[in-house]
N, C-alpha and C positions, 0 to 999 in steps of 0.2 A: 462584487466582493475589492475586499484594501491593496490599494492600489501600493504596488512593489515599489562637487561637491564643489590688477597691476601690482600681487603682493608686494608691498613697499614698506619699507622701513620700519612706518610706523605698525606695522602686523609683527614685526620681530620683539619692538617692543611691548609688545603685548606678551606675545609668548616670553617677555623676562619676567615678566610680572604676574603670571599663573601662582597661585596659591597652594595649599594642598589638598587632598582630594576629600570632595564632600562622604558623610560619613553613609554607610549602606542602608537606602531604603529600607524599612525594619518588612515590607511587604516582597520582599525580594528571597526566597530560599534560598542558602546555599551550604556546602558541605563544611566552612570553615568562616574565619572570619574574612572582611574582605575591605579590611583599609590599607593602603601600603602593598604591600608584592604578595600579600596571602594570597594562596592559589591555591581553588577546590579544583575537582576533576570532574569531565562529563566524560561519558563512552560513545561513540558511533557503532549501531546498527547496521551498517551497509557502507560498503567501500564498491567505488566504479570499476566497470571494469577499464583496461586498457584501451588505447586509441590503438587500430592497425597501422595507423601513419605516423613517424618519426618515434624519437627516443628520449629519454628522459627526463629533464621537466619541461614540457609542451604543455601541458592542461593545470594551467592555473586561476582561472575563473570561471564559478559556477554562475545561473542566474537561474530560478525557480518560477517554474507557470504550475497553479493550482488548477487541476481540474475541479470545480466548484460543483459542479452537477454529479461528476463519478473522479471521487478525491484520488482511485486509486489510479486514475490513469495520466494525473497529474506528475510533470518530466521534471528535470535539469539538464538545462543545455549548457553546455564549458566548450571552452575554446580550446582548440590548438593551435598555437606558437609556433609549429615546426618550420624551419625555412621552408622546406619544399617535402608537399604533401600538407599544409595547414586548414585549418576552417574549424567549423562546426560541429558539437555533436549534439546528438538528443537523449537521454538516458531514460530510462523507465525509475520508477522507483523501488526495482533490487538492482540497480547501479546496474544493467544491462545496455549495451549501447542497440539500440534501434535503428538510428538513422544518422551518416555520418556526408552534412557537405563540403565538403571540401573545395575551397574558394581561395585557399592564401593565407599568410601568415597573423593568425588573430591574435588581439589584444586582450582585451576584457571584453566583456558582453552582459547585455542586459538586455528587460525586453518590458511595454504596455502593454496590456489588453484595452479595446473601445476605443483604437486608433481608426476613422472612418476611412477608407478603400473605396474607391469607387462604390461609394454609396453602400458599404457592407462596414460593422465592426469588424477590426480582424486585429490579433495578437503580433504585433510590429516587433520585431527584433533586429537590436541594433549591436554593432562591435567597430572597432577601429580597426584597422587593416593594416599591417605594419608593412606590406611587402610593397604598397606602392602610397602607401600615406592618404588613405582614403579612408572614406565611411560605409561601411556595408552596411543594408541593409534585406530584413528577410522578414515574409512573413508564413506566421508559424498555423497548419491548418491541424485545428484540433481531432481532425478524425482521423486525418492518416498519419498525422504527430510527425510531420516530413516539414521541413525547410524548403522557401524557392523565395529566390531574388527579385526584390520588389525596388532597390534603386533607381533612379532614372536616370540617372547617369554618373559618370566617377567626382565626387564630392572630394573635393582635395582640401586635406586641413594639415595643422603645424606641421613640419617635416624636422625631426621623426616625433610621432604620433607613438602614445605609450601605454596610454588609459581613455577607457570610457563611459559614460551611463548616461543614463534617461532620464525627462522629469515631462511631466503631467502636472499643469498650470492649473491652479484649485481657483485663478483669477481669471485666467481669459478660455482655458480650457484645454488649450494650443500644447501642443509636444513638442519637446524640445531634445538635442543630443550636450554634452560636457564631452570635449577632448581635451586629454591632459597631455603637456607634453616631457618627451625623455629627458632634456638635461637642462628645465628650466627656461622662461621664455614665455611663450602664448599659451593661456587656459584659455582655450576657445568655449563658446555657445551656439549653437545652431539653433534655428527654427525647424522642424520636419511639419512637412506638408501635402496632401495630394497634389501631385501635378495638372490633372484636369484628366489624364491618359491612363488611369488604372497604375501609376508607381508614385513613389514615395521622392521628391526633392528636399535644399536645404539651404536657407542660407544664414550667414553669421550674422548675430545678434548683440553678440558682447564680447569684449574679450578681457580676461585677465592677467597680470602680470605675476608668473612666480619666481625666484630665484631659486630653486636647484629641481632635482627629476620629482616628479611626481607621477604617480600611478592611479590609485584606489580613489571613487568616489560616490557618492550615491546622492539623490536630491530627495527634499520628502516632499511626496506630492500632495501632503497635508496641511504642514505649518511651514511649506516654503520656502527652506529653505534648505541650501549647497554643503555637503562636505567636502571637502580634497584631503589627502593625505599627501604631505609635503614627505617623503620619505628619512629625510634627514631631521625636519624640523616639527611635525606633527600634524596635528588635526587643524584643522583652519573651516571657518563657516563662513558662508556666503549667506546673504538672499539669493532666491534661486530666478528670482523673475529679471528677465531680461536689464530692467531697469532698476537694480535695485545696488547698484553702486561696484567699486571695486576692494572696499578695504574690509578686509576678515576680521571675523575674532576667534582667540585661539580658546581650541576646545581642551585641547590636553599638548601639552607638548614631550619631546622625548628627552629623556633622564631624569624625569619626574620621581621616580618610585615604580612609576606603573610600562608607560611607554618602553619598549624598547627598541631602536633604529634596526632593521627599515621600518614604518610606520606603511602596514599596506591596504590590506582590503577593507571596506566599510558598506555596511548594513545597515538597514532600519525596520526595524520590528513595528511593523505598527499597533496600535490599542485603540479602545473607541473613544471621543471625544479630544483627541491629541495625548492620547498617554503613549504610551511604549517605551522601546529603548533603541537606542542608539549600537550598536555591535564594530567591533576594531579589531585587526589583526596585528597583533605586536610580533613580528617578524622574529626579529633581534631572541626574544628568551621564550618562543614556542606558546605563546598564550594571546589568548583573550580578552578583552576590554570591554566591560558592559557599562554602556553610561546613561541616564536619564533622556527621551526624546525631548524631552518641554526642558523649557527655559534656557538655562545656559548650560547645560548637559553636565550635570554632576557625574561626578564619578562614581557607580553602584559596586563592579565586582571582576574580580581578574581570575581565570577559567582555563586550564588546558584542555585537549580535548587526547582521552590517553589507549590504550590498547584492547582491544575486546574477544579473544577468540583470537582468529585469523587473519582479523585485521589490527595491523601493527600500531605505533604512537603517532600522534599526527605530527612533524615539525618543519619548521621553515616555511611556514604557512602562508598561501601568496591571498587569493581571495575568497568572499566567502558572501555568501548570499544568504538570509533568512527570511522566514515566512510565519505568522501565524496563523495563515488560514487550514484546513485539514486538508492534510497533502495523503492522504489512506491509509491504512493499516499500519500503528504503531508510529504516527505522524498525525491525528486528528488533533493535537494538542497545537500543530506546530512544524516547525523541520529549521533547521540551519544545516546547513552545507560547507563543508571549509576543505580548502588546498593540501594535500599533503605532497609534499617534494620529492621524499625518497619514498617511495611502493612496495614496499619488500616482494618478492615473488613475480611485480610488473615489471612493463617494458618501457610502462610511462607514466609521470607522475598520476595522481589519481584524487577521486574527492572522497568525504566521509559524511555521511547522513547522519546525524544528531538530534536526536527526539527533543525538538525544544523546554520541553514537562524536565528535563534531566539539566537545564542549565538555569530559566529561569522558576521552576517548579509550577 
């Protein structure tokens, strides 16, 4: 299965020199022209249940796990950032909550398969716990579809932590976690490893510096790139390896006609041989952007997620995740999951499932 980002003055200068967006890849189908602010619309076909704890906008970041043996058993794991009763929820492909691990005020969630724990390949799920500014780590049981805690200790992070994502290195085979800061400061990279007693521990291996609030991030496990969403600045790109340095390249900046602050969720749709797409949530104008995964990540298209029957329009979206794998009936060509802040008729915010084919063709 294909794997599921010290900002300095120089990086700000890079942002200032960004040019006009690249024209659409002719192989990418859209409903409208896709230069500048032109926007097409894709429709969700599933929305998730409300969480049993918390109220309002508590569920704002998803992570998709694809069951390659039985795609219909794929799941979406979602954070619950309620001050009281927060945790992680496991939702099936019909949007039903099948397991809830109440464990703290969780920020962003990510996962990776193939992590060797106690000699066995494990689906490792991670999140930043905002209750105590730590990394929380879980093993996902693919049979029972439940989560169990596997962090070896209280793994302290920057205070206050805000976002989280994971990386599986194609160079060393090692696994890493990135933790982003709330108000600027240290963006941390940790190596994750089996402590020899069936638990997962972490060591800090790199620190980057960002000048303002940064939450969303994603790492490319094939091309070894790391992307961070600096909310009022833009999308920053670093090398994902610990020794890759600390100076980012700007992919896109806020106010260029495409991105509208806040810049939020990021995701990678993997294609063969380094192809694919980088997705981003442009929260300020309720849209999503698609960039080429390769090279300097040229801009490709902009779209919104509309209303469909009883599913209301998606607005003020935060986190997202995307896969090109077969995620079951209706999602055989891939799945995009996006957060909706105001879930009409629900007690908490929720996630919408969009067939990837409706976005990319």
